[in-house]
C-alpha positions in Angstrom: 13.6 18.2 51.6 15.6 15.2 50.7 14.4 12.6 48.4 12.2 9.6 50.0 12.1 6.7 48.4 9.5 4.0 48.2 10.7 0.5 46.8 8.0 -1.8 45.6 8.9 -5.6 45.2 6.8 -8.5 43.9 6.2 -12.2 45.0 4.8 -15.4 44.4 3.9 -14.8 40.8 4.8 -12.1 38.2 1.7 -10.1 36.8 0.4 -9.5 40.2 -0.1 -5.6 38.8 3.1 -4.1 40.9 2.7 -1.3 38.5 -0.7 -0.3 39.0 -0.6 -0.6 42.7 2.6 1.9 42.2 1.0 4.2 39.7 -2.0 4.2 42.0 -0.4 5.0 45.2 1.8 7.9 43.4 -1.4 9.4 42.2 -2.7 9.6 45.7 0.5 10.9 46.9 0.4 13.4 43.9 -3.2 14.7 45.4 -1.7 15.2 48.6 0.9 17.8 47.2 3.9 16.3 46.8 6.1 16.4 43.9 6.0 12.6 43.0 8.3 10.5 40.3 7.9 6.8 39.4 11.0 4.4 38.4 11.0 0.8 36.7 14.2 -1.2 37.0 14.1 -4.5 34.6 16.3 -7.4 35.4 16.6 -8.4 31.7 19.5 -8.5 29.9 18.3 -6.6 26.9 19.3 -2.7 26.7 15.5 -1.9 26.7 12.8 -3.7 25.6 12.6 -2.2 21.9 13.7 -5.2 20.3 11.4 -7.7 22.2 8.4 -9.0 20.5 5.3 -7.8 22.0 4.2 -11.6 22.6 7.2 -11.5 24.9 6.7 -8.3 26.7 3.8 -6.2 25.8 3.6 -3.0 23.8 6.6 -1.0 24.1 6.1 2.6 25.6 7.8 5.5 24.0 8.2 8.4 26.3 8.3 12.1 24.8 12.5 12.3 24.9 13.0 9.2 22.7 12.9 6.4 25.4 11.4 3.0 24.4 10.3 1.5 27.5 8.9 -1.2 29.7 5.0 -0.4 29.2 4.4 0.0 32.9 5.7 3.4 32.3 2.2 4.3 30.3 0.5 3.0 33.4 2.9 5.8 35.7 2.3 8.4 32.5 -1.7 7.7 32.5 -2.3 7.9 37.1 0.2 10.7 37.7 0.9 14.3 36.1 4.5 14.0 35.2 6.1 13.2 31.9 8.6 10.6 32.7 11.7 9.8 30.4 15.1 8.1 29.8 15.9 8.4 33.4 12.6 6.6 34.8 13.3 3.1 33.1 16.8 1.1 33.1 17.3 -2.9 32.8 20.0 -5.4 33.8 21.7 -4.8 30.5 22.1 -1.2 30.3 23.6 -1.5 33.9 25.9 -4.1 32.5 26.5 -2.1 29.7 27.7 1.0 31.3 30.2 -0.8 33.6 31.7 -2.9 31.1 32.1 0.4 29.2 33.9 1.9 31.9 36.2 -1.1 32.3 37.2 -1.4 28.5 38.0 2.5 29.3 40.4 1.7 32.5 38.0 3.7 34.5 38.4 1.2 37.3 42.2 1.4 37.9 42.7 -2.3 37.3 40.5 -3.4 39.6 38.5 -6.7 39.5 35.1 -5.7 38.3 32.2 -7.6 40.6 28.7 -7.7 40.8 29.3 -6.0 44.5 30.3 -3.0 44.2 30.6 -2.2 40.8 27.1 -3.2 39.4 25.1 -2.5 42.4 26.9 0.9 42.7 25.7 1.6 39.0 22.3 0.4 39.8 22.0 3.0 42.8 23.3 5.9 40.8 21.1 5.2 38.0 18.1 5.2 40.5 19.4 8.4 42.2 19.6 10.0 38.9 15.9 9.5 38.1 14.9 10.5 41.3 16.7 13.5 41.4 14.8 16.6 42.4 11.4 14.9 43.6 10.1 14.6 47.0 8.9 10.9 46.9 10.2 8.5 44.3 8.5 5.1 43.6 11.3 3.1 42.0 9.4 -0.5 41.0 11.8 -3.6 40.8 10.7 -6.4 38.2 10.5 -9.7 38.3 9.7 -12.0 41.5 11.4 -12.2 44.9 13.8 -15.2 44.2 14.9 -14.7 40.8 18.4 -15.3 40.1 18.4 -12.0 38.0 16.8 -9.7 40.2 19.2 -10.0 43.0 21.7 -7.4 42.1 18.7 -5.1 42.0 17.5 -6.3 45.3 20.9 -5.8 46.8 21.5 -2.2 45.6 17.8 -1.2 47.3 19.1 -3.2 50.3 22.6 -0.7 50.3 20.4 2.4 49.2 18.2 2.1 52.6 21.2 1.4 54.8 23.1 4.7 53.1 20.2 7.1 52.9 18.7 5.8 56.4 15.4 4.0 57.4 13.6 7.5 57.9 14.1 8.1 53.8 13.2 4.6 52.6 10.1 2.0 52.4 9.9 -1.3 51.2 6.3 -2.2 50.2 5.6 -6.2 48.6 3.0 -6.6 46.6 2.0 -10.7 46.7 -0.7 -13.0 45.9 -3.0 -14.6 48.4 -4.5 -17.8 46.0 -7.8 -18.8 46.7 -8.4 -22.8 47.0 -11.7 -23.0 46.0 -12.2 -26.8 47.2 -11.4 -25.9 50.8 -12.8 -22.0 50.6 -9.7 -20.1 51.6 -7.3 -18.0 51.1 -3.7 -19.5 51.9 -1.2 -17.1 53.2 1.8 -19.8 53.3 2.8 -18.2 49.8 3.3 -14.7 50.9 5.2 -15.4 54.5 7.8 -17.7 51.9 7.9 -14.8 49.7 8.3 -12.4 52.9 11.1 -15.0 53.8 12.8 -14.7 50.5 13.4 -11.0 51.2 14.5 -11.1 54.6 17.3 -14.0 53.4 19.0 -11.2 51.6 18.0 -8.1 54.0 15.4 -6.8 53.0 12.1 -6.2 55.9 8.9 -5.0 54.0 7.4 -2.1 55.8 4.1 -2.6 54.4 2.4 -5.5 52.3 -0.1 -5.4 49.8 -2.1 -9.1 49.1 -3.5 -9.2 45.5 -7.0 -11.4 46.1 -10.1 -12.3 44.3 -11.6 -12.5 47.9 -11.4 -10.1 51.1 -9.2 -10.6 53.6 -10.3 -11.8 57.1 -9.1 -10.6 60.0 -7.7 -13.3 61.2 -5.6 -14.2 58.3 -4.4 -10.1 58.0 -3.5 -11.0 62.0 -1.5 -14.1 60.9 0.0 -12.7 57.5 1.4 -10.0 60.2 2.8 -12.0 62.9 4.5 -14.4 60.6 6.1 -11.7 58.1 7.1 -9.4 61.0 5.1 -6.7 59.3 2.6 -4.3 61.0 -0.9 -5.6 61.1 -2.2 -2.2 60.3 0.2 -2.1 57.5 -1.1 -5.2 55.3 -3.5 -4.1 52.7 -5.7 -5.7 50.4 -5.5 -5.3 46.2 -8.9 -6.6 45.4 -9.8 -7.5 41.9 -11.4 -4.3 40.0 -13.7 -3.8 37.1 -11.2 -0.7 36.2 -7.9 -0.4 37.3 -9.0 3.7 37.6 -10.5 2.4 41.2 -7.2 1.3 42.8 -6.4 4.5 44.0 -9.7 5.0 45.9 -9.8 1.6 46.9 -6.1 1.8 48.5 -6.5 5.3 49.8 -9.7 4.0 51.8 -7.6 1.4 53.7 -5.3 4.1 54.4 -2.4 3.0 52.5 -1.2 6.6 52.0 -1.5 7.6 55.9 1.0 4.8 57.1 3.3 5.9 53.9 3.3 9.5 55.3 3.6 8.6 58.7 6.6 6.2 58.0 8.8 8.5 55.9 7.8 11.4 58.0 6.0 13.7 54.7 4.8 16.8 55.8 1.7 17.1 53.3 -2.0 17.7 52.9 -4.9 15.4 52.9 -5.6 13.3 50.0 -8.0 15.1 47.0 -9.3 12.0 45.1 -12.2 14.3 43.2 -10.6 13.9 39.7 -10.8 10.0 40.2 -14.2 10.2 41.5 -15.4 12.1 38.5 -13.4 9.5 36.3 -15.1 6.3 37.7 -18.7 8.6 37.8 -18.3 9.2 33.8 -17.3 5.7 33.2 -20.2 4.2 35.1 -22.6 6.7 33.5 -21.9 6.1 29.8 -25.1 7.9 27.5 -24.4 5.3 24.3 -21.7 2.4 23.5 -20.0 1.6 20.1 -18.0 -1.2 19.1 -14.5 -0.3 17.8 -12.8 -3.0 15.5 -8.9 -3.1 16.3 -7.2 -5.0 13.3 -3.5 -5.8 14.2 -1.5 -8.9 14.2 -0.9 -9.4 17.6 -4.5 -9.9 19.1 -3.5 -13.1 21.1 -1.6 -10.8 23.3 -3.7 -7.5 24.1 -1.1 -5.7 26.4 0.4 -4.9 22.7 -2.1 -2.7 22.3 -2.3 -1.3 26.1 -2.0 2.3 25.7 -4.4 2.1 22.6 -7.0 0.4 24.4 -6.5 2.5 27.2 -6.7 5.7 25.0 -9.9 4.6 23.4 -11.4 3.8 27.0 -10.1 7.5 28.1 -12.0 8.8 25.2 -15.1 6.8 26.5 -14.5 8.7 29.6 -14.7 11.9 28.4 -17.8 11.4 25.6 -20.3 9.4 27.8 -19.8 6.3 25.6 -19.1 3.0 26.2 -16.2 1.6 24.0 -16.2 -2.4 23.3 -13.1 -2.9 21.5 -13.2 -6.5 19.1 -9.9 -7.5 18.4 -9.4 -8.7 14.8 -6.6 -10.9 13.6 -5.4 -8.9 9.7 -4.2 -12.4 8.8 -7.6 -14.0 9.2 -9.2 -11.1 7.4 -6.7 -12.0 4.8 -7.9 -15.5 4.2 -11.9 -15.2 4.7 -12.5 -11.6 4.0 -14.0 -8.4 5.5 -17.6 -9.6 6.7 -16.7 -9.6 10.1 -16.2 -5.9 10.2 -20.0 -5.4 9.0 -21.1 -4.8 12.5 -18.6 -2.4 13.8 -19.5 1.3 14.2 -15.7 2.4 13.7 -12.4 0.9 12.7 -8.5 1.1 14.0 -5.9 0.0 12.3 -2.6 0.2 14.8 1.2 -0.3 14.5 3.6 -2.9 13.6 6.3 -4.3 11.9 7.3 -6.9 9.2 4.5 -8.1 6.3 2.7 -10.7 8.2 -0.8 -9.7 7.9 0.1 -6.2 6.1 -2.7 -6.6 2.9 -5.9 -8.1 5.6 -4.7 -4.5 7.2 -4.6 -2.9 3.3 -8.3 -4.4 2.7 -9.5 -3.3 5.9 -8.8 0.3 5.4 -10.4 -0.1 1.8 -13.6 -1.0 3.3 -13.5 1.5 5.7 -12.7 4.2 2.9 -15.6 2.6 0.2 -18.1 2.1 2.8 -17.8 5.7 5.0 -16.8 3.7 8.0 -14.9 6.0 10.3 -11.2 5.2 10.4 -8.0 5.6 12.1 -4.9 4.8 11.4 -1.7 5.0 13.5 1.7 4.8 12.2 1.7 1.2 10.1 -2.1 2.5 10.2 -1.3 5.3 7.9 1.4 4.0 5.4 -1.3 1.2 4.9 -4.2 3.9 4.3 -1.6 5.6 1.9 -0.7 2.2 0.3 -4.4 1.6 -0.3 -5.6 4.8 -1.7 -2.4 5.0 -4.1 -3.2 1.2 -5.4 -7.2 1.8 -5.5 -7.5 5.4 -6.4 -4.2 7.0 -7.9 -3.5 4.1 -10.1 -0.5 2.8 -8.9 -1.6 -1.0 -8.4 1.6 -2.4 -7.0 2.0 0.2 -4.8 3.5 -0.9 -1.4 6.4 -0.1 1.3 9.6 -1.6 0.6 9.7 -2.9 4.2 7.0 -5.4 2.4 8.3 -5.6 -1.0 11.9 -4.1 -2.1 11.3 -4.3 -5.6 7.6 -2.6 -5.8 7.3 -0.1 -8.8 5.7 2.3 -6.6 7.3 2.3 -3.1 4.9 5.3 -1.5 6.6 4.5 1.8 10.3 3.8 2.3 12.8 3.9 4.9 14.0 6.9 5.4 17.8 7.6 5.5 18.5 10.8 7.5 16.2 13.1 9.4 16.1 16.2 12.3 15.2 15.0 15.7 13.5 17.0 18.1 17.3 18.9 19.0 17.6 19.8 15.7 20.6 16.9 14.7 20.8 14.9 12.0 19.9 11.5 12.4 21.0 8.8 9.9 20.4 5.1 9.1 20.3 2.3 6.6 19.3 -1.6 6.0 22.3 -2.6 7.9 21.4 -0.4 10.9 21.1 -2.1 14.3 17.3 -2.6 15.1 17.3 -1.4 18.7 17.1 2.4 19.3 17.7 3.6 15.9 14.0 4.5 14.7 12.6 8.0 14.5 11.7 8.1 18.4 10.0 10.2 20.8 8.1 13.5 20.8 8.5 15.7 17.5 6.5 18.9 16.5 4.1 19.0 13.7 2.3 21.3 11.9 -1.0 21.1 10.4 -3.0 22.8 7.5 -5.7 24.6 8.3 -8.8 23.6 7.0 -8.2 20.2 8.0 -10.2 18.0 10.0 -7.0 17.1 11.7 -6.6 21.2 12.3 -10.2 21.4 13.7 -9.4 18.3 15.6 -6.6 19.4 18.0 -7.7 23.3 17.7 -4.0 24.3 17.2 -1.7 25.0 14.3 1.3 22.9 15.9 1.2 19.9 18.0 3.7 17.4 20.0 3.0 13.5 19.2 5.7 11.2 19.7 7.1 8.4 17.3 8.2 5.1 16.9 9.1 4.1 13.3 11.4 3.8 10.6 9.8 3.8 7.7 8.2 7.1 6.0 5.9 8.4 3.1 7.9 8.9 -0.1 8.0 12.5 -0.7 8.7 11.6 -4.5 5.3 10.0 -5.1 2.9 11.7 -2.8 2.2 14.1 -4.8 0.4 11.8 -7.5 -1.5 10.4 -4.4 -2.4 13.8 -3.6 -3.5 14.9 -7.1 -6.1 12.0 -6.7 -7.5 13.4 -3.3 -5.5 12.3 -0.4 -5.3 15.2 2.2 -1.6 15.6 4.0 -3.3 17.3 6.6 0.0 17.2 8.8 3.5 17.4 8.2 7.1 17.7 10.5 7.7 21.2 11.7 10.3 21.4 8.9 7.8 20.2 5.9 10.3 17.2 4.9 7.9 14.3 6.4 4.3 13.4 6.1 2.5 13.5 9.5 -1.3 13.0 8.9 -3.4 12.1 6.1 -6.7 12.1 5.8 -9.5 11.2 2.8 -12.2 13.9 1.6 -15.9 13.6 1.4 -15.8 11.4 3.9 -17.5 10.9 7.5 -14.0 11.0 9.1 -11.1 9.3 8.0 -7.9 10.0 9.7 -4.4 8.3 9.9 -1.4 9.5 11.7 2.6 8.4 11.6 2.8 9.1 15.5 1.1 7.4 18.3 -1.1 9.5 19.9 -2.0 6.5 22.3 1.2 7.8 24.5 0.2 11.1 25.6 -3.9 9.8 26.5 -4.5 9.9 29.8 -8.0 9.5 31.9 -8.5 12.6 33.6 -8.0 14.5 30.0 -8.4 12.3 27.4 -6.8 13.1 23.9 -8.4 15.0 21.2 -8.1 12.5 18.5 -9.3 9.6 20.0 -12.4 11.8 21.2 -13.5 13.0 17.7 -13.0 9.2 16.3 -15.0 7.9 19.3 -17.8 10.8 18.5 -17.9 9.8 14.5 -18.1 6.0 15.8 -21.0 7.6 17.6 -22.6 9.0 15.1 -22.3 6.0 12.4 -23.5 3.7 15.1 -26.8 5.5 15.1 -27.1 5.3 11.4 -26.4 1.5 11.8 -29.2 1.5 14.3 -31.5 3.7 12.1 -30.8 1.7 8.9 
């Protein structure tokens, strides 16, 4: 059958949870036996979010094929059983870049290049390429109805509904129903105006999902339906919940998927949400609890560590543990010391860029190593583990990364200038290379060393995990660190790059160059995080008994 498209837009305010609502609907449709894919169309001019500060846009999610994407793709992959890729996320910057490149080549044969049709045609082409092969493609449009930058995307999906036919396209609009505490009522006017904005450019929503802290009275539902020209049975609520993994069941219980199936004439089986019921049951019945210290530099915006915090939660679900994450600023640790970590069951140091707060991370590693506290280092968290070990165990007192000190006498971590990508092609870079898209990116194989904790945890000789970094452990100095006792437990498949390290005679000390959080899901978990949480449980019991 021809691919059916569901376009999801947002109104009133940003950050309403379009990504969660979209992913939840996708997971319900997938449970009905449909082949589902998801796309995120972002209106900002950056070609991708790779060069954007986490404070600006939250984390950058990396797909298996090496795309740096919006964090919503992380939600998509956690809710549906599909690996997404470069075709599933594109920005206005990418669209304009493609069009301008064609114009420079003369592909438009002297035509005046305009928003309509050239930009909108490119948006449509990219959307259809990303949706290819799916029964249903859910396409989320970033931004808020009324934004100038979103207009070309909204115009493009309006054209798609006209060209593909209304029987093959569906518009869902997510809005906010503000609650006025003094008046004690939900206000529907912002939703009315948001729909009016969409209708003014030719888009009539088929379904409304109204986000609110309070239930929607039937009278207000009827009022919204009347003033937005949406059927009353197509106005749904998205109430605040204590975990995002309850959203699929909440939307299904209201009949959202039935309305979608009916409107798109989809032939599919009833929804089976048993797996999601199991996730919630496990989440609600933990047998123990642990306190995990996440020591980073973006703690003022926890969205910067979204996949990591979710991966820890997934590990808790799959080990029967309530995971309490405590965020610590590594800059503060530099100033005030590591005493703040004394009550923690385990410590995690995540990735990051730049030298701000690095010495605090190194001090954190030393504290975890010397006090037998379970430690998980990810990306930069592995590099600072190598630096700490080199300084304090291997006798290389001024060891550092060239990212932080170009003149260090012991550059145990440095900029790699040439490597093989997952396709076997040689990639090169140097200090003058562009920042965007020049990192070692995407899923790559890692060979684990037999007899190591890493090999025991993964129970496999070779694994595939996703990368996002420029600097690597320096092979010319690593042998000296190994002789001092640091174990190299994983290497790139060609044996040239250090992927994992661990410390002997320690309860649990593992660090990896890759980002395992990108492949963790609530239903399947991830072996590395689950092993880490089990170790934290044991350490926590020791803390309690002492």
